[in-house]
C-alpha positions as CSV (number, residue, x, y, z in Angstrom):
1,M,34.5,-22.8,26.3
2,A,37.2,-24.7,24.5
3,M,40.0,-22.8,23.5
4,G,39.6,-23.1,19.3
5,S,36.1,-21.9,19.5
6,F,37.2,-19.0,21.5
7,A,40.0,-17.9,19.2
8,R,37.7,-18.4,16.3
9,Q,34.8,-16.6,17.8
10,W,37.6,-13.7,18.1
11,L,39.1,-14.0,15.0
12,L,35.9,-13.3,13.8
13,R,35.0,-10.4,15.1
14,I,38.2,-8.5,14.3
15,I,38.0,-9.0,10.6
16,S,34.8,-8.1,11.0
17,F,35.1,-4.7,12.5
18,G,37.9,-4.7,10.3
19,L,36.1,-4.5,6.8
20,T,33.2,-2.7,8.4
21,A,35.8,0.4,9.1
22,L,37.3,-0.9,5.2
23,Y,34.0,-0.2,3.8
24,R,33.6,3.1,5.6
25,L,37.3,4.1,3.0
26,Y,35.2,3.9,0.2
27,R,32.0,6.0,1.8
28,V,34.3,9.0,3.0
29,H,33.2,10.8,-0.3
30,P,31.1,10.1,-3.3
31,F,34.0,10.6,-5.6
32,V,35.4,7.3,-3.7
33,W,32.3,5.8,-4.0
34,R,32.2,5.8,-7.6
35,V,35.8,4.5,-7.9
36,M,34.8,2.1,-6.2
37,A,31.6,1.1,-8.3
38,R,33.5,1.8,-11.6
39,N,36.2,-0.6,-10.6
40,Y,34.2,-3.2,-8.7
41,R,35.6,-6.8,-10.2
42,P,34.3,-10.4,-10.5
43,W,36.7,-11.7,-7.7
44,M,34.8,-8.8,-5.2
45,S,31.7,-11.2,-4.7
46,G,33.7,-13.8,-3.8
47,F,34.9,-12.0,-1.3
48,A,31.7,-10.5,0.0
49,R,29.9,-14.1,0.4
50,L,32.9,-14.8,3.0
51,H,32.6,-11.9,5.3
52,A,28.3,-12.3,4.9
53,W,29.4,-15.7,6.2
54,M,31.5,-14.0,9.0
55,T,28.5,-11.6,9.8
56,C,25.8,-14.6,10.1
57,Q,28.7,-16.1,12.7
58,F,29.3,-12.8,14.1
59,A,25.5,-12.6,14.8
60,A,24.9,-16.5,16.1
61,L,27.5,-15.2,18.7
62,D,26.0,-12.1,19.6
63,V,22.5,-11.6,18.5
64,P,19.7,-13.4,21.3
65,A,17.7,-14.0,18.8
66,Y,19.7,-15.4,15.8
67,A,21.2,-17.7,18.2
68,A,17.6,-18.9,19.7
69,H,16.4,-19.1,15.2
70,L,19.7,-21.5,14.7
71,E,19.4,-23.4,18.2
72,N,15.4,-24.1,16.8
73,G,16.8,-24.4,13.0
74,G,19.2,-27.3,14.8
75,W,22.2,-25.3,12.5
76,R,26.0,-26.7,13.4
77,F,28.8,-25.1,12.7
78,R,30.5,-24.9,8.9
79,W,33.7,-23.4,7.8
80,F,33.1,-20.7,5.1
81,R,29.3,-22.6,4.2
82,L,26.6,-19.1,3.8
83,D,24.1,-21.8,3.3
84,S,24.4,-23.5,5.9
85,Y,23.0,-20.7,8.0
86,P,18.9,-21.1,7.7
87,A,17.5,-17.8,5.9
88,T,15.2,-15.3,8.2
89,D,11.9,-13.7,6.8
90,K,9.4,-11.2,8.7
91,E,7.3,-14.4,9.8
92,S,9.6,-16.8,11.3
93,Y,12.4,-14.3,12.4
94,V,11.0,-10.4,13.0
95,K,7.4,-11.4,14.5
96,A,8.8,-13.9,16.8
97,Y,11.1,-11.8,18.5
98,P,10.7,-8.3,19.9
99,E,12.9,-5.7,18.8
100,E,16.1,-6.0,21.7
101,M,16.5,-9.4,20.9
102,R,17.3,-9.0,17.2
103,C,19.6,-6.1,17.7
104,W,23.6,-6.8,19.1
105,K,24.3,-7.8,22.8
106,G,20.4,-7.9,22.4
107,R,20.2,-4.0,23.4
108,V,18.7,-1.1,21.3
109,E,21.0,1.9,21.3
110,I,19.0,4.5,22.2
111,A,20.7,7.7,21.6
112,G,20.7,8.5,17.6
113,S,18.2,6.0,16.9
114,V,15.2,6.3,14.1
115,V,12.1,4.7,13.8
116,D,11.3,4.2,10.9
117,E,7.6,2.3,9.7
118,S,7.1,0.6,6.5
119,S,4.0,1.6,4.2
120,G,1.9,-1.4,5.3
121,S,1.1,-2.9,1.4
122,S,1.9,-6.0,2.5
123,G,-0.5,-5.8,5.0
124,T,0.1,-4.4,9.1
125,P,2.5,-1.5,9.4
126,Y,6.2,-2.7,10.9
127,N,8.5,-0.7,12.8
128,W,12.4,-1.0,12.2
129,V,14.8,0.9,14.6
130,R,17.7,1.6,13.5
131,S,21.2,3.0,14.6
132,R,23.0,6.4,13.7
133,R,26.0,4.3,12.6
134,E,23.5,2.7,10.0
135,L,21.8,5.3,9.1
136,N,24.8,7.5,8.5
137,T,25.9,4.8,5.8
138,V,23.2,4.5,4.3
139,H,23.0,8.2,3.5
140,R,26.7,7.8,2.1
141,N,25.3,5.3,0.1
142,V,22.5,7.1,-1.6
143,A,24.4,9.9,-1.8
144,G,27.5,8.3,-3.7
145,Y,25.2,6.4,-6.2
146,T,23.4,10.0,-7.3
147,S,26.3,11.9,-7.5
148,L,27.2,8.9,-10.1
149,V,24.0,8.9,-12.3
150,F,22.9,12.6,-11.7
151,P,26.2,14.7,-12.1
152,S,25.6,18.2,-11.7
153,K,27.0,21.3,-10.1
154,R,23.8,22.5,-9.6
155,L,21.5,19.7,-8.2
156,F,18.2,20.8,-6.6
157,V,16.4,18.3,-5.2
158,I,12.8,17.9,-4.6
159,N,11.9,15.4,-2.1
160,A,8.3,14.2,-3.1
161,Y,8.1,11.2,-1.1
162,S,6.1,11.0,1.8
163,M,7.9,12.3,4.9
164,G,6.9,10.9,8.6
165,A,7.8,7.4,10.0
166,W,8.3,6.2,6.7
167,A,12.0,5.6,5.7
168,T,12.1,6.5,2.3
169,G,11.2,9.9,2.4
170,T,13.3,11.3,5.4
171,N,16.6,9.2,4.7
172,T,16.2,10.2,1.0
173,G,16.0,13.9,1.8
174,I,19.4,13.5,4.4
175,A,21.3,11.6,1.8
176,M,20.7,14.2,-1.0
177,A,21.7,17.3,1.4
178,R,25.3,15.6,1.3
179,I,25.5,16.2,-2.2
180,A,22.7,18.9,-3.7
181,T,20.2,21.7,-2.0
182,V,17.2,19.9,-1.1
183,K,13.4,21.0,-0.8
184,N,11.3,18.4,1.4
185,T,7.9,19.0,-0.2
186,G,6.3,15.5,0.2
187,P,3.9,14.5,-2.5
188,D,2.4,17.7,-2.8
189,L,1.7,18.9,-6.1
190,E,1.2,22.8,-5.9
191,K,4.5,22.9,-3.6
192,I,6.4,21.8,-6.4
193,V,4.9,23.9,-8.6
194,D,5.4,26.8,-6.4
195,T,9.0,25.7,-5.3
196,L,9.8,25.3,-9.6
197,R,8.5,28.6,-10.1
198,H,10.0,30.3,-7.6
199,F,13.3,29.3,-7.9
200,G,13.4,29.3,-11.6
201,P,15.3,27.1,-14.2
202,R,18.7,28.2,-13.4
203,Y,18.8,24.5,-11.5
204,D,19.4,21.1,-12.9
205,Y,16.0,19.7,-10.5
206,L,15.6,15.9,-9.4
207,V,12.4,15.0,-8.2
208,T,12.1,11.9,-6.0
209,A,9.2,9.7,-5.9
210,Y,7.0,7.2,-5.7
211,P,6.5,6.2,-9.8
212,P,2.6,6.9,-9.6
213,F,3.4,10.3,-8.1
214,L,6.1,11.1,-10.7
215,K,2.7,10.8,-13.4
216,H,0.7,13.1,-11.0
217,L,3.4,15.6,-11.6
218,R,4.1,15.2,-15.1
219,D,0.5,15.8,-15.9
220,R,0.6,18.9,-13.7
221,L,3.5,20.3,-15.9
222,A,2.5,19.2,-19.3
223,G,1.0,22.2,-21.3
224,E,2.1,25.1,-18.7
225,S,3.0,28.1,-20.3
226,W,5.6,29.4,-18.1
227,F,7.3,25.3,-17.9
228,E,7.5,25.3,-21.1
229,E,8.7,28.5,-22.1
230,K,11.5,28.6,-19.6
231,S,13.2,25.2,-20.3
232,Y,13.2,23.8,-17.2
233,R,15.9,21.0,-16.4
234,L,14.0,17.8,-14.4
235,A,15.0,14.4,-13.8
236,A,13.6,12.2,-11.7
237,M,14.6,9.1,-9.2
238,V,11.4,6.6,-8.0
239,G,11.3,3.7,-5.8
240,G,9.1,1.8,-3.7
241,E,7.5,0.1,-6.4
242,G,7.9,-1.1,-9.9
243,M,8.5,0.9,-12.8
244,T,7.4,0.2,-16.4
245,E,9.0,1.4,-19.3
246,A,5.7,3.2,-20.8
247,L,5.3,5.0,-17.5
248,R,8.9,5.8,-17.9
249,D,8.2,6.7,-21.9
250,Y,4.8,8.3,-20.7
251,V,6.7,11.1,-18.3
252,G,9.7,11.7,-21.0
253,D,8.4,14.4,-22.3
254,V,8.7,16.1,-18.7
255,F,11.7,14.4,-17.3
256,G,14.6,14.3,-19.3
257,K,15.8,11.6,-17.4
258,V,14.1,8.5,-15.3
259,R,15.7,6.1,-13.1
260,S,14.8,3.8,-10.4
261,G,16.1,2.6,-6.9
262,Y,15.7,-0.7,-4.9
263,G,15.1,-1.1,-1.4
264,A,13.2,-2.6,1.2
265,S,12.0,-1.1,4.6
266,D,13.2,-4.9,5.8
267,L,15.8,-4.3,4.7
268,T,17.6,-0.4,3.8
269,I,17.4,1.7,0.9
270,G,19.6,1.9,-2.0
271,M,20.4,-1.5,-2.0
272,G,20.5,-1.5,-5.9
273,G,19.6,1.3,-8.4
274,E,19.4,1.8,-12.2
275,T,21.9,3.1,-14.6
276,T,21.6,4.2,-18.3
277,F,23.1,0.5,-19.0
278,S,20.7,-1.1,-16.9
279,V,18.1,0.7,-18.6
280,W,19.0,0.1,-22.3
281,L,19.2,-3.9,-21.4
282,R,15.8,-3.8,-19.8
283,R,14.7,-1.5,-23.1
284,M,16.0,-4.3,-25.4
285,M,14.5,-7.4,-23.2
286,R,11.2,-5.5,-24.3
287,E,11.7,-5.1,-27.8
288,D,13.9,-8.6,-28.6
289,A,12.4,-12.1,-27.9
290,T,15.6,-13.5,-28.0
291,V,17.4,-11.0,-25.9
292,R,15.1,-11.9,-23.2
293,A,15.0,-15.7,-23.2
294,A,19.1,-15.2,-23.8
295,F,18.8,-13.7,-20.1
296,L,15.9,-15.1,-18.4
297,G,14.9,-17.9,-19.9
298,P,12.9,-19.3,-23.0
299,D,9.7,-19.5,-21.1
300,E,9.9,-16.3,-18.6
301,Q,7.0,-13.8,-19.7
302,R,7.8,-11.1,-17.3
303,L,9.9,-7.9,-17.5
304,P,11.9,-7.5,-14.6
305,M,13.4,-3.9,-13.4
306,V,17.1,-4.5,-13.8
307,F,19.2,-2.5,-11.1
308,Q,22.9,-2.8,-10.5
309,Y,24.5,-3.0,-6.6
310,N,27.1,-3.6,-4.4
311,P,27.5,-6.8,-2.9
312,L,30.2,-5.4,-0.7
313,E,27.4,-3.8,1.0
314,T,24.3,-6.1,0.4
315,Y,25.3,-9.3,-0.3
316,L,22.9,-10.9,-2.7
317,E,21.9,-14.7,-3.0
318,T,19.2,-16.7,-4.3
319,D,17.3,-19.9,-2.3
320,G,17.5,-22.0,-5.1
321,D,20.2,-23.7,-6.8
322,D,19.6,-22.1,-10.2
323,R,20.5,-18.4,-9.7
324,T,16.8,-17.3,-10.1
325,G,14.6,-17.6,-7.5
326,E,13.7,-15.6,-4.3
327,V,16.1,-12.8,-3.3
328,L,18.3,-13.3,0.1
329,C,19.9,-10.7,1.4
330,T,22.7,-10.1,3.7
331,I,23.9,-6.7,4.9
332,N,27.7,-6.6,5.6
333,S,28.6,-4.5,8.1
334,T,28.2,-4.3,11.9
335,A,27.0,-0.9,11.8
336,V,23.7,-2.4,11.2
337,M,22.0,-2.2,14.8
338,A,19.5,-5.5,14.3
339,P,21.7,-7.1,11.3
340,K,19.6,-8.1,8.2
341,L,21.1,-12.4,7.9
342,R,19.9,-14.3,4.9
343,Y,16.2,-12.3,5.1
344,N,14.0,-13.0,2.5
345,I,11.5,-10.1,1.7
346,G,9.5,-12.7,-0.6
347,D,11.3,-10.8,-4.1
348,E,12.2,-12.6,-7.3
349,G,15.1,-12.2,-9.0
350,T,18.3,-12.9,-10.9
351,L,21.4,-12.4,-10.3
352,M,24.3,-12.3,-13.4
353,S,27.6,-10.7,-12.8
354,F,28.6,-7.9,-15.1
355,P,30.9,-9.8,-16.9
356,Q,28.9,-12.6,-17.8
357,V,26.4,-10.0,-19.2
358,W,28.7,-9.0,-21.6
359,D,29.7,-12.4,-22.8
360,I,25.7,-13.3,-23.1
361,L,25.7,-9.8,-25.3
362,R,29.1,-10.5,-27.4
363,E,27.1,-13.6,-28.2
364,L,23.6,-12.2,-29.4
365,F,25.2,-9.5,-31.1
366,A,27.9,-11.0,-32.9
367,D,26.4,-10.4,-36.0
368,R,24.8,-6.9,-34.9
369,P,27.4,-4.6,-34.3
370,V,25.6,-1.9,-34.3
371,L,23.9,-2.9,-31.0
372,L,26.9,-3.7,-29.8
373,Q,28.0,-0.4,-30.0
374,R,25.0,1.1,-28.6
375,A,25.5,-1.6,-25.0
376,E,29.0,-0.2,-24.9
377,A,28.2,3.4,-25.4
378,A,25.5,2.6,-22.6
379,A,27.8,1.2,-20.1
380,L,30.2,4.0,-20.6
381,R,27.6,6.3,-18.9
382,E,28.3,5.6,-15.5
383,K,31.1,3.1,-16.1
384,M,29.5,1.3,-13.2
385,R,30.7,-2.8,-13.5
386,L,28.4,-4.2,-10.5
387,P,26.9,-7.3,-10.9
388,L,23.1,-6.8,-11.8
389,L,19.7,-7.9,-10.1
390,F,17.1,-8.8,-12.4
391,L,13.9,-8.2,-10.1
392,Y,10.1,-9.8,-10.5
393,G,9.2,-8.1,-7.1
394,R,7.0,-10.2,-5.2
395,A,6.4,-13.8,-5.8
396,D,2.8,-13.3,-5.3
397,S,1.8,-10.3,-7.0
398,T,-0.5,-11.8,-8.9
399,V,-4.2,-12.4,-10.5
400,S,-4.3,-16.3,-12.1
401,Y,-6.6,-16.4,-14.7
402,M,-7.1,-19.1,-17.1
403,G,-4.2,-20.7,-16.5
404,A,-2.0,-17.2,-16.8
405,N,-0.7,-15.3,-14.3
406,I,-1.6,-11.3,-14.8
407,Y,0.8,-9.1,-13.3
408,P,-0.1,-5.0,-12.2
409,Q,2.9,-4.0,-14.3
410,D,1.8,-5.3,-17.3
411,V,-2.0,-3.7,-16.8
412,E,0.3,-0.4,-16.9
413,Y,1.7,-0.7,-20.0
414,G,-1.7,-1.6,-21.1
415,L,-3.0,1.4,-19.5
416,Y,-0.6,3.9,-20.6
417,E,0.8,2.4,-23.9
418,G,-0.8,4.4,-27.0
419,N,-3.8,6.2,-24.8
420,P,-4.7,9.2,-25.5
421,M,-6.3,9.8,-22.6
422,A,-3.8,8.0,-20.6
423,D,-3.2,11.8,-18.4
424,R,-7.1,11.7,-17.2
425,I,-5.7,8.3,-15.1
426,E,-4.4,8.8,-11.6
427,S,-4.2,4.9,-10.7
428,F,-5.6,1.7,-11.1
429,C,-6.0,-1.4,-9.2
430,L,-6.7,-5.2,-10.6
431,A,-9.3,-7.5,-9.3
432,L,-11.2,-10.9,-10.2
433,E,-14.8,-10.6,-9.8
434,E,-17.3,-12.9,-10.1
435,G,-20.5,-12.5,-11.8
436,D,-24.0,-13.8,-12.6
437,D,-22.9,-16.6,-14.6
438,L,-20.7,-17.4,-11.2
439,E,-17.4,-17.1,-13.4
440,A,-14.7,-15.0,-12.1
441,R,-13.0,-12.2,-14.7
442,P,-10.5,-9.8,-14.3
443,V,-11.4,-6.0,-13.4
444,V,-9.4,-3.4,-13.9
445,H,-10.6,-0.4,-11.9
446,V,-9.3,3.2,-13.2
447,Q,-9.6,6.1,-10.9
448,L,-9.6,9.6,-12.6
449,R,-7.9,12.4,-11.5
450,E,-8.4,14.7,-9.1
451,G,-11.0,17.4,-10.5
452,T,-11.4,15.6,-14.1
453,V,-15.4,15.0,-15.1
454,L,-16.3,13.2,-18.1
455,D,-19.8,12.3,-19.4
456,A,-21.4,9.0,-20.0
457,D,-19.7,9.3,-23.4
458,G,-16.3,10.3,-22.4
459,T,-16.5,7.4,-19.6
460,A,-16.9,4.7,-21.7
461,K,-14.5,6.0,-24.1
462,L,-12.0,6.2,-21.9
463,A,-12.8,2.5,-20.6
464,E,-12.8,1.1,-24.1
465,V,-9.1,2.4,-24.6
466,C,-8.1,1.0,-21.4
467,R,-9.7,-2.6,-21.7
468,A,-8.2,-2.7,-25.1
469,G,-5.1,-1.8,-24.2
470,V,-4.6,-4.6,-21.6
471,L,-6.0,-6.6,-23.8
472,R,-3.5,-6.2,-26.4
473,H,-0.5,-6.3,-24.2
474,L,-1.4,-9.2,-22.3
475,A,-1.6,-10.8,-25.8
476,A,1.7,-9.9,-26.8
477,C,3.6,-10.6,-23.4
478,S,1.8,-13.4,-22.1
479,R,1.9,-16.9,-23.8
480,D,-0.4,-18.3,-21.4
481,F,-3.0,-15.0,-22.0
482,A,-2.5,-15.8,-26.0
483,Q,-2.8,-19.3,-25.8
484,S,-6.2,-19.1,-23.7
485,L,-7.1,-16.6,-26.4
486,T,-7.1,-19.1,-28.9
487,E,-9.0,-22.1,-26.7
488,D,-12.0,-20.0,-25.1
489,S,-12.9,-16.8,-26.8
490,S,-14.1,-16.3,-22.9
491,A,-10.5,-15.5,-21.8
492,G,-10.7,-11.9,-23.0
493,E,-13.6,-10.6,-21.6
494,V,-11.6,-8.4,-19.1
495,A,-13.4,-5.5,-17.9
496,A,-12.8,-2.1,-17.7
497,R,-14.3,0.4,-14.9
498,V,-14.2,4.0,-14.9
499,H,-14.0,5.8,-11.7
500,P,-14.2,9.2,-10.3
501,Y,-12.0,10.3,-8.3
502,G,-12.2,9.0,-4.8
503,S,-15.1,6.5,-5.1
504,G,-16.0,3.0,-5.6
505,P,-12.6,1.0,-4.8
506,F,-10.6,4.0,-4.1
507,A,-12.8,5.3,-1.7
508,S,-11.3,6.8,1.9
509,G,-8.1,5.6,0.2
510,T,-8.6,2.2,0.2
511,G,-6.9,2.2,-3.5
512,T,-3.8,2.9,-1.8
513,A,-1.5,1.3,1.1
514,A,-1.8,2.1,4.1
515,G,-4.9,3.9,3.6
516,G,-3.5,7.2,2.3
517,S,-4.1,9.3,-0.3
518,S,-3.1,8.5,-3.9
519,H,-0.8,11.2,-3.8
520,G,0.8,10.2,-0.5
521,I,1.7,6.7,-0.1
522,K,2.3,3.3,-2.6
523,N,-0.6,2.5,-4.7
524,K,-2.4,-0.4,-3.4
525,Y,-3.0,-2.9,-7.3
526,L,-5.1,-5.7,-5.7
527,L,-8.2,-5.7,-4.5
528,G,-9.3,-8.0,-1.9
529,A,-7.9,-11.8,-1.9
530,T,-7.7,-11.7,-5.4
531,A,-3.3,-12.7,-4.8
532,K,-2.1,-15.9,-5.7
533,G,-1.7,-17.0,-2.5
534,G,-4.1,-14.4,-1.1
535,A,-4.3,-10.9,-0.1
C-alpha cells in the first residue's frame, strides 16, 4: 500500500470517528437537540455532504459488501465527489450480500444488537440488524424531536404501533420513555380506552400510531360522554405511511395536534418530521395553486408530505441533476453497524433549504402581508431552521387510468372530505378491474368498521357518497383526469364497492400489509398488479 493512500485512510478514519463523537454532544439531552435544530444554517449542509463522502470512503475500506459493490461498478477514488459513489438499494445491495458482509469489518455485533423486520408492504419482509449504539442514537433523536414539537411537562405517550419485530413500535416506546410516561398498548382500541379512563385527564396524551389506526381511535372516542365531559387533551404522532390533510382534519375534533414522522425500516426511524410550519406550508399548497406551482413546478399535481430533516444525521440528495428525483440517503454515523450509503428506497421527493423556502414565500406574498405574517407565526412555533423534504412517496404507488395517475392519497381525500358517513369506514384499497366490455376501470373497495351493519339502502348510499367524493377530488386535483373527463365521459366511471368487515378483498388480512389485521399493520392500498410497474 502506498504511503499516501495509507495516510489518507487513517485521516478519514480519525475525522469520521471525530464527527460521530461531535454529533453525540447534541444528543446528550433533548434541550441540546432543540438548540441545534433552531440554529441550523445552510453552510452546515455542505459540511454534512463532506461527512457523507467520508462515510462512503470509510465504508469502501472496511465494509466487504460495499467494497465489492464499488469494484463491480468500476468505481475509482475521487476527492470530495459524493456522486462518484454508486447508489445502493434493496435489489443491488441488500439482496446481493449477506448481513455480515454489509457490516463494518464484516462482523455482526452480538451483544446488544436487535433485529427489526420491515412490514412487508413492498413484498417479502426483510430483517435489519442494528447495534446498541445505533439504536441509542435513534432513541435520542426521536426524543429530541418529540420534545420540540409536543412540549409538555406531563406527557403520557400511548404507543399504539404494532409491537414485536417491527422497528417502529419497539423503538418508539424506548425513545419516548426518555421524556414521558409510556404505555405500549399496541393497536388495541379497548386497552387505549381503559388507559385513558384509568389515568384521567390530568396528563397531556400523545398517541403514536399508523394513520389508519388513528382514524379508528377517533371513531371510538368521538361521542363518548366520559371522554367529552372530562376535557381530555390528546395529540398524535403518526408514521409508516403518508397522511392526507383530509384525514388530519377528520381526526382533529379529538386530536388537537397531529404530526407525521418520516422513516424507513431499510434506513432508520426519525429521519424527518412535520412541524407547525411544514403543515402550514402543505395546507397552503393544497389551497393555493400558485403556491404549489412555486414550490413544485407548474405541472405537478400531487400534494407531497412536507418534513424538516437534519442533514448532519441523515444526508439526503436526489438521484438526478434537478432537486427533484428519487431520494438517496447516507446516514452520517459510524454507530450504524451496517452503514446506509446513498441508499435508495424508491421514495420520490424535492429538497429545499429553509432560506430557499422563505425566499419563495416572500416573493409570493409580497402583496399579501397577512399570509406572510401567518407563515412567520407558524415558523416561530418551533423555530426549527432545518431544511425541508417534499416527499411524494414511492414512485410506483399509482394506478394509471385514461392517461392519468391515481394515487391512494387522492382517494383518501375523496373518501373523507365532506363525507357524513366517514365514521363507518375502516379502510380502503384501490384496484383496476376488467369489465365485460374488456375495459379496465378503477374500483375503490371500502371496508366497513368491525361491528357496522348496513342494509342494502345504506350500503348503496355509502358507495355513492364515496364514489362521488373520489370523482370530485380527482377532477379537482388532477389536470390529466379532468382533461380525460372532457374528452371521454366514460373516464368518470370510477366505482366504489362497500364490503362488510373482513370480507371481499379484506378477507384474511389481504387488505393489509404482512397479512396483519386492519388494526395492526399498515394498510395495503393497491390490489394485485394494479400499481404502475407491478405490485
